VMD Tcl script that draws the C-alpha trace (Angstrom):
set ca {
  {0.00 0.00 0.00}
  {2.81 2.42 0.83}
  {4.46 1.95 -2.57}
  {1.13 2.28 -4.39}
  {0.20 5.53 -2.59}
  {3.74 6.84 -3.04}
  {3.63 6.33 -6.80}
  {0.16 7.87 -7.06}
  {1.20 10.93 -5.04}
  {4.37 11.34 -7.09}
  {2.33 11.13 -10.30}
  {0.02 13.89 -9.12}
  {3.01 16.03 -8.12}
  {4.50 15.35 -11.56}
  {1.32 16.51 -13.29}
  {1.12 19.54 -11.00}
  {4.69 20.61 -11.65}
  {4.19 20.28 -15.41}
  {0.95 22.24 -15.26}
  {2.59 24.99 -13.22}
  {5.54 25.25 -15.58}
  {3.27 25.34 -18.65}
  {1.12 28.04 -17.05}
  {4.14 30.21 -16.33}
  {5.32 29.72 -19.92}
  {1.88 30.75 -21.20}
  {2.00 34.14 -19.44}
  {5.69 35.11 -19.38}
  {5.70 36.90 -22.74}
  {2.87 39.14 -21.52}
  {4.64 40.31 -18.35}
  {5.82 43.91 -18.34}
  {7.20 44.27 -14.81}
  {10.74 43.00 -14.26}
  {9.81 42.15 -10.66}
  {6.84 40.00 -11.71}
  {8.94 38.35 -14.39}
  {11.56 37.51 -11.74}
  {8.95 35.98 -9.41}
  {7.64 33.82 -12.24}
  {11.02 32.72 -13.60}
  {12.31 31.92 -10.10}
  {9.20 29.87 -9.42}
  {9.63 28.07 -12.74}
  {13.24 27.19 -11.82}
  {12.04 25.71 -8.53}
  {9.34 23.76 -10.37}
  {12.01 22.38 -12.71}
  {14.16 21.30 -9.75}
  {11.20 19.51 -8.19}
  {10.35 17.91 -11.53}
  {13.87 16.47 -11.75}
  {13.53 15.10 -8.23}
  {10.10 13.63 -8.96}
  {11.27 12.05 -12.22}
  {14.20 10.39 -10.41}
  {11.90 8.87 -7.80}
  {9.36 7.74 -10.38}
  {12.16 6.19 -12.39}
  {13.24 4.26 -9.29}
  {9.70 2.82 -9.21}
  {9.88 2.20 -12.98}
  {6.97 4.59 -13.52}
  {6.57 7.05 -16.40}
  {4.89 9.76 -14.36}
  {1.79 11.68 -15.34}
  {1.03 14.52 -17.69}
  {-1.55 17.13 -16.76}
  {-5.13 16.32 -17.73}
  {-5.40 17.46 -21.37}
  {-8.85 18.95 -20.80}
  {-7.68 20.94 -17.76}
  {-4.59 22.08 -19.62}
  {-6.63 23.10 -22.67}
  {-9.18 25.00 -20.58}
  {-6.38 26.76 -18.72}
  {-4.75 27.75 -22.01}
  {-8.07 29.05 -23.39}
  {-8.83 31.05 -20.24}
  {-5.34 32.52 -20.24}
  {-5.47 33.57 -23.88}
  {-9.00 34.93 -23.64}
  {-8.29 37.02 -20.55}
  {-4.95 38.29 -21.85}
  {-6.57 39.04 -25.21}
  {-9.00 41.38 -23.45}
  {-6.52 42.87 -20.98}
  {-2.82 42.26 -21.57}
  {-1.63 43.56 -18.18}
  {0.43 42.41 -15.22}
  {-2.76 42.50 -13.14}
  {-4.34 39.95 -15.47}
  {-1.22 37.75 -15.35}
  {-1.19 37.95 -11.54}
  {-4.91 37.11 -11.42}
  {-4.49 34.08 -13.69}
  {-1.44 32.81 -11.83}
  {-3.10 33.29 -8.43}
  {-6.08 31.22 -9.59}
  {-3.72 28.53 -10.86}
  {-1.70 28.47 -7.65}
  {-4.86 28.21 -5.55}
  {-6.15 25.32 -7.66}
  {-2.77 23.58 -7.39}
  {-2.64 23.99 -3.61}
  {-6.19 22.66 -3.27}
  {-5.52 19.64 -5.49}
  {-2.19 18.76 -3.91}
  {-3.64 18.96 -0.40}
  {-6.46 16.65 -1.52}
  {-3.91 14.17 -2.89}
  {-1.85 14.36 0.32}
  {-4.97 13.38 2.25}
  {-6.02 10.74 -0.28}
  {-2.63 9.02 -0.45}
  {-1.84 9.16 3.26}
  {0.15 5.89 3.09}
  {2.72 7.49 0.75}
  {6.29 7.59 2.01}
  {7.64 10.67 3.76}
  {9.93 11.64 0.86}
  {6.95 11.90 -1.51}
  {4.86 13.75 1.06}
  {7.72 16.19 1.53}
  {7.87 16.86 -2.21}
  {4.12 17.50 -2.29}
  {4.43 19.88 0.67}
  {7.34 21.74 -0.96}
  {5.31 22.10 -4.14}
  {2.35 23.41 -2.12}
  {4.64 25.90 -0.36}
  {6.07 27.02 -3.69}
  {2.57 27.68 -5.08}
  {1.47 29.48 -1.90}
  {4.59 31.65 -1.91}
  {4.10 32.68 -5.53}
  {0.46 33.61 -4.88}
  {1.57 35.81 -1.97}
  {4.50 37.35 -3.86}
  {2.39 38.42 -6.82}
  {-0.53 39.90 -4.83}
  {1.01 43.33 -5.27}
  {0.28 43.09 -9.00}
  {-3.46 42.31 -8.64}
}
mol new
graphics top color blue
foreach p $ca { graphics top sphere $p radius 0.5 }
foreach p [lrange $ca 0 end-1] q [lrange $ca 1 end] { graphics top cylinder $p $q radius 0.2 }
display resetview
């Protein structure tokens, strides 16, 4: 049971990291403020570090990982492009990213509760990812 929950939690973290990175990529070209751009690029670097860590662990379990849900990713992309098409501002970018961070935090906390038998290493990764998302949401509030 521990191994099964561990793999499932790591898969969800993998999908979350990929979704977060893709979301940052979707908005970066629209950012005007150097400070906001720095927050986003720093967060993306941290996501990439976690992704490497997650991939290593999944590889140890001979698991391929998980891509974000294509429907969720597509809807996110559409919402981002529609909102930025109407208002191409840092406030819109901050609003979109805050929504994404909040959804990520909510989902990851649900998975932490659902896969409670996961090992401590995997739980720690999920918690670090949650903290990363929460920190970004706080950092970018000034742009809302």
